[in-house]
C-alpha positions in Angstrom: -41.6 -52.7 11.8 -41.3 -56.4 11.9 -40.9 -58.6 14.9 -38.8 -61.8 15.1 -41.6 -64.3 15.6 -43.5 -66.5 13.2 -44.2 -70.0 12.0 -41.3 -72.3 12.4 -40.0 -73.2 9.0 -38.5 -76.6 8.2 -36.7 -76.5 4.9 -37.1 -79.5 2.5 -34.1 -81.4 1.5 -33.2 -80.9 -2.1 -30.5 -81.9 -4.6 -27.7 -79.4 -4.6 -27.1 -77.4 -7.8 -23.4 -76.7 -8.4 -24.1 -73.7 -10.6 -26.4 -71.8 -8.3 -26.0 -68.3 -7.0 -22.7 -67.5 -8.7 -22.4 -63.7 -8.8 -21.1 -61.9 -11.9 -18.8 -59.0 -12.1 -20.7 -55.7 -12.4 -20.1 -52.0 -12.7 -20.5 -51.6 -8.9 -17.0 -53.0 -8.5 -18.0 -55.9 -6.1 -15.2 -58.5 -6.1 -16.9 -61.8 -6.9 -15.8 -65.4 -6.3 -17.1 -68.9 -5.7 -18.3 -69.7 -2.1 -15.6 -72.2 -1.6 -12.9 -69.5 -1.9 -14.1 -67.9 1.4 -14.9 -71.1 3.3 -18.6 -71.6 2.3 -19.9 -74.8 0.8 -22.0 -74.5 -2.3 -23.4 -78.0 -1.6 -25.2 -76.5 1.4 -26.2 -73.1 -0.1 -27.6 -74.4 -3.3 -30.5 -76.5 -1.9 -31.8 -73.2 -0.5 -32.5 -72.0 -4.1 -34.7 -75.1 -4.9 -36.4 -74.8 -1.6 -37.4 -71.2 -2.2 -38.2 -71.9 -5.9 -40.5 -74.8 -5.0 -42.2 -72.9 -2.0 -43.8 -69.8 -3.6 -45.4 -68.7 -0.3 -41.9 -67.8 0.8 -41.9 -64.9 -1.7 -38.2 -64.3 -1.3 -36.9 -61.9 -3.9 -33.1 -61.9 -3.4 -30.4 -63.5 -1.3 -26.9 -62.3 -1.3 -23.9 -63.5 0.8 -20.7 -61.6 1.2 -17.7 -63.0 3.1 -14.2 -61.5 3.6 -15.4 -58.6 1.4 -16.2 -60.7 -1.5 -19.7 -61.3 -3.0 -19.9 -65.1 -3.3 -23.6 -65.9 -3.5 -26.3 -64.0 -5.4 -29.7 -65.3 -6.4 -32.9 -63.5 -7.5 -36.5 -64.8 -7.7 -39.8 -63.7 -9.1 -42.7 -62.8 -6.8 -45.4 -60.4 -5.9 -44.2 -57.0 -4.6 -45.3 -53.6 -3.3 -44.0 -50.1 -3.6 -44.7 -48.4 -0.3 -47.9 -50.4 0.2 -49.1 -50.2 -3.4 -49.2 -53.6 -5.2 -47.1 -53.8 -8.4 -47.9 -57.4 -9.1 -45.4 -60.0 -10.1 -41.8 -58.8 -10.6 -38.8 -60.7 -12.0 -36.0 -59.5 -9.7 -32.4 -59.1 -10.7 -29.3 -57.1 -9.9 -30.6 -53.8 -11.3 -34.0 -53.9 -9.7 -34.5 -51.7 -6.7 -36.4 -53.0 -3.8 -38.4 -51.4 -0.9 -36.2 -51.6 2.2 -38.9 -50.5 4.6 -37.5 -50.0 8.1 -34.0 -50.9 7.0 -34.2 -47.2 6.1 -34.1 -46.4 9.9 -30.6 -48.0 10.1 -29.4 -45.9 7.3 -30.8 -42.8 8.9 -28.8 -43.8 12.0 -25.6 -43.9 9.9 -26.3 -40.4 8.5 -26.9 -39.1 12.0 -23.6 -40.5 13.2 -21.7 -38.7 10.3 -23.5 -35.5 11.1 -22.5 -35.6 14.8 -18.9 -36.5 13.9 -18.8 -33.4 11.6 -20.1 -31.2 14.3 -23.4 -30.5 12.5 -25.2 -31.8 15.6 -23.5 -31.4 19.0 -24.3 -34.9 20.5 -26.9 -37.5 21.0 -27.7 -35.9 24.3 -29.2 -32.8 22.8 -32.8 -32.3 23.9 -35.1 -33.0 21.0 -37.4 -30.1 21.5 -34.5 -27.7 21.3 -34.6 -28.3 17.6 -38.2 -27.2 17.4 -38.7 -23.7 18.7 -42.0 -23.6 16.8 -43.3 -26.4 19.0 -42.9 -24.4 22.2 -46.5 -25.3 23.2 -45.5 -28.9 23.5 -42.8 -28.3 26.1 -43.2 -29.8 29.5 -40.5 -30.8 32.1 -41.0 -34.4 31.1 -40.7 -33.8 27.3 -37.7 -31.5 27.8 -35.8 -34.5 29.0 -36.2 -36.5 25.8 -33.0 -36.6 23.9 -31.8 -37.7 20.4 -30.4 -40.8 22.2 -33.8 -41.7 23.4 -35.2 -41.5 19.8 -32.6 -43.7 18.2 -33.0 -46.3 20.9 -36.8 -46.2 20.6 -37.1 -45.3 24.2 -38.6 -41.7 24.1 -41.3 -42.8 26.6 -44.1 -41.3 24.4 -47.4 -43.2 23.9 -47.3 -45.0 20.6 -49.3 -47.9 19.2 -47.5 -49.3 16.2 -46.1 -52.7 17.3 -49.3 -53.7 19.0 -51.7 -52.4 16.2 -52.0 -53.8 12.6 -50.6 -51.5 9.9 -54.0 -52.0 8.1 -55.7 -50.2 11.1 -56.4 -46.5 11.1 -55.6 -46.7 14.8 -51.9 -47.5 14.1 -49.8 -44.6 15.3 -47.6 -44.6 12.2 -50.7 -44.3 9.9 -52.0 -41.5 12.0 -48.7 -39.7 11.8 -48.5 -40.2 8.1 -52.0 -38.7 7.7 -51.3 -35.8 10.0 -50.8 -32.3 8.5 -47.5 -32.1 10.5 -46.2 -35.6 11.2 -43.3 -34.3 13.4 -45.7 -32.4 15.7 -47.9 -35.5 15.8 -45.0 -37.7 16.9 -43.9 -35.2 19.6 -47.3 -34.3 21.0 -48.0 -37.7 22.3 -48.4 -38.2 26.0 -45.3 -39.2 28.1 -46.1 -42.6 29.5 -42.6 -43.7 30.7 -39.4 -42.0 31.7 -37.1 -41.3 28.7 -34.4 -43.9 28.0 -36.0 -46.7 30.1 -38.7 -48.5 28.1 -38.3 -49.7 24.6 -41.4 -49.2 22.3 -41.2 -49.4 18.6 -41.9 -45.9 17.2 -41.4 -44.9 13.6 -42.2 -41.4 14.7 -38.7 -41.4 16.3 -37.0 -41.8 12.9 -39.2 -39.2 11.3 -38.2 -36.7 14.0 -34.5 -37.6 13.6 -35.0 -36.8 9.8 -36.5 -33.4 10.7 -33.7 -32.7 13.2 -31.1 -33.4 10.6 -32.8 -30.9 8.2 -33.1 -28.2 10.9 -29.5 -28.7 11.9 -28.0 -28.8 8.4 -30.5 -27.1 6.1 -30.5 -30.3 4.0 -33.0 -33.2 3.8 -32.0 -36.6 5.0 -31.9 -37.9 1.4 -29.5 -35.1 0.4 -27.3 -35.9 3.3 -27.4 -39.6 2.7 -26.5 -39.1 -1.0 -23.4 -36.9 -0.2 -22.2 -38.3 3.1 -22.9 -42.0 2.8 -24.0 -43.2 -0.7 -21.5 -41.3 -2.8 -18.4 -42.7 -1.0 -19.8 -46.2 -1.6 -20.6 -45.6 -5.2 -24.3 -46.0 -4.6 -26.2 -43.9 -7.2 -29.3 -45.7 -8.0 -31.5 -44.6 -5.1 -35.2 -43.9 -4.8 -36.6 -42.2 -1.6 -40.4 -41.5 -1.6 -41.7 -38.4 0.1 -44.5 -37.6 2.5 -47.3 -35.1 2.0 -44.9 -32.3 3.1 -42.4 -33.2 0.5 -39.9 -34.6 3.0 -38.2 -38.0 2.5 -40.0 -40.7 4.5 -37.2 -41.4 7.0 -38.9 -44.3 8.8 -39.1 -46.7 6.0 -39.5 -45.9 2.3 -36.0 -46.1 0.8 -35.5 -48.2 -2.3 -32.1 -49.7 -3.1 -30.6 -52.5 -5.3 -29.7 -55.5 -3.2 -26.0 -55.2 -4.2 -26.0 -51.6 -2.8 -27.7 -52.8 0.4 -24.9 -55.4 0.7 -22.4 -52.4 0.6 -24.1 -50.9 3.6 -23.7 -54.2 5.5 -20.0 -54.4 4.5 -19.5 -50.8 5.5 -20.7 -51.7 9.0 -18.6 -54.9 9.1 -15.5 -52.7 8.2 -16.2 -50.3 11.1 -17.5 -47.5 8.8 -14.5 -47.6 6.4 -14.7 -48.0 2.6 -11.8 -48.2 0.2 -9.5 -46.5 2.8 -11.9 -43.7 3.7 -13.6 -43.5 7.1 -17.2 -42.8 5.9 -18.9 -43.4 9.3 -16.9 -43.0 12.5 -15.8 -46.4 13.9 -17.0 -45.3 17.3 -20.4 -44.7 16.0 -20.7 -48.1 14.3 -19.5 -49.7 17.5 -22.2 -47.9 19.6 -24.9 -48.3 17.0 -24.5 -52.0 16.8 -24.0 -52.6 20.5 -26.8 -53.4 23.0 -28.3 -50.1 24.2 -31.6 -51.3 25.5 -33.6 -54.4 26.0 -36.4 -55.0 23.5 -39.6 -55.2 25.4 -41.3 -58.6 25.0 -38.2 -60.4 23.8 -35.5 -62.2 25.7 -33.1 -62.9 22.9 -32.9 -59.5 21.2 -31.4 -56.1 22.0 -31.6 -52.8 20.3 -28.8 -50.4 19.3 -29.2 -47.1 17.4 -32.0 -48.3 15.0 -30.3 -51.7 14.7 -31.5 -55.0 16.1 -29.0 -57.3 17.8 -29.4 -61.1 18.1 -27.6 -64.4 18.1 -27.5 -67.7 16.2 -25.7 -71.0 16.4 -23.0 -72.0 14.0 -21.4 -75.3 14.4 -22.7 -75.4 18.0 -21.1 -72.1 18.8 -23.0 -68.9 19.5 -22.5 -66.1 17.0 -23.8 -62.6 17.5 -25.1 -60.5 14.8 -26.5 -57.0 14.1 -29.3 -56.5 11.7 -31.1 -53.8 9.7 -34.7 -55.0 9.7 -37.6 -54.1 7.4 -41.2 -55.0 7.1 -41.8 -57.8 4.7 -38.6 -59.8 5.3 -36.0 -57.1 4.4 -32.8 -58.0 6.2 -29.1 -57.1 6.4 -27.4 -59.4 8.8 -23.9 -58.4 9.8 -21.9 -61.2 11.6 -18.6 -59.7 12.6 -17.1 -62.9 14.1 -17.5 -64.7 10.8 -16.7 -61.7 8.6 -20.1 -62.2 6.9 -23.0 -60.2 5.5 -26.2 -61.7 4.4 -28.9 -59.7 2.5 -32.5 -60.8 2.1 -35.3 -59.0 0.2 -38.8 -60.4 0.2 -42.5 -59.4 -0.4 -43.9 -60.8 2.9 -45.4 -57.5 4.0 -48.5 -59.0 5.6 -47.3 -62.6 6.2 -46.4 -64.3 9.4 -43.5 -65.8 7.5 -41.6 -62.6 7.2 -39.6 -63.3 10.3 -39.0 -67.0 10.1 -38.0 -67.3 6.4 -35.0 -64.8 6.6 -33.9 -66.5 9.8 -34.0 -69.9 8.2 -31.9 -68.6 5.3 -29.3 -67.3 7.8 -29.4 -70.2 10.3 -30.1 -73.3 8.3 -28.3 -72.5 5.0 -25.7 -69.7 5.2 -24.3 -70.5 8.7 -24.4 -74.2 8.0 -22.5 -73.7 4.8 -19.4 -72.3 6.7 -16.5 -74.7 6.4 -13.7 -72.4 7.5 -14.0 -70.0 10.4 -11.7 -66.9 10.6 
């Protein structure tokens, strides 16, 4: 998980580079063009590249901008990286290099869940969670019987969980304890009920792991199998890596590895209300609900939460613009800005840095939004 606070970043002024960030046509069939063709100013975007190049602490690995369905800015950097917490040293990133997406994975799991419900594989979000786990009969109580799938995807199950308030380096972190448990799903569900379901938001990666287990119990297929066939294949996404836990199940809460261009496809799919090349991949009604405010985020006044999506706002030309975001530890971001027909992807290696919130927000607010010269 990554929260939206950090050191305020003041970008340095830099001489614009007219040849920066121009995408090239690839086999992934992204239409590409210059920023000016979709109402974005290169003279505003290009100083971002020098700013990030000169400031190595930023450790940004990729920035992509899509507007009106066209990839118009794409730049990669070199920097230190990790694979699921394991250092891999300095990496020279590029279009074909997959990146850890961490908790962006949660948002993708939410999309898979929406497809499964639409196809009748799961009845609804209001199904009781423990109804999928008859082998956990000993965990049932009147309070826990009231926890539904909806409570899981809105991080409001009401179970005691210490992830947001405990460093990931600590053995006391609930996610670490879950990962080290013989049965991570039982661990997540055996926690004490400390709040009524659906009322109090508390960041809980166990919720996504349980959703992954529910999908497997309901369909007989693991979440990566479902994602590959129901979500990735229609988008032409084939270069995917999904690490597994000790049980051999895909880590649903935050281990997916994708190429940045493919991550941008996920953002564009959401912007297009779940449609891709004339096919409705994810129900439009699910996209609308998943990216709409479902619950207040405890401790924050400017963010809401949907179905494993964050919801926030920025200023563009003194006007408020609302966005939805898939968010991952270390600075992984997919910003979806419907009112501007805009998707911004950021990958970074800031896994333990206080900059992991402020640098992606600066990229969005101080460069991409300021580069807009023509509004829809």
